[in-house]
C-alpha positions, 0 to 999 in steps of 0.5 A: 952694950957697946955701939960703934959711930962709924964717922966722927969728926977728927976734932970730936973729944971723949967729952963732947961724946959723953955730954951729948949722950948725957944731955940727950938722956940716953944712957950712962957711959962707961967707956969711949975709944977712938980709932983714928982714920986720915980724915975721921975717927971711929968711936966705940961707946960702952954703956953701963945702962940706958935711961928709961925715957922716950929718947932712950927707948927709941934709940935702943929700939932702933939699934936692936932693929939695926935701923940707922940712928941720927943723933942731932946735937 
């Protein structure tokens, strides 16, 4: 599965995103790509798998229902 984060700070790195999703226990990321815009980036995150826990399950459920997800870090 791949998700898109439509507005990421220009200074955010692939390691930052990887660490946030790992720390939250959401899933195993296989690839992160950025599209650079003038004042921000768009991030595309591809997962190998999602973990089996409450946070990951809630995250997936919201995405599947097309509900906006806020990830506080």
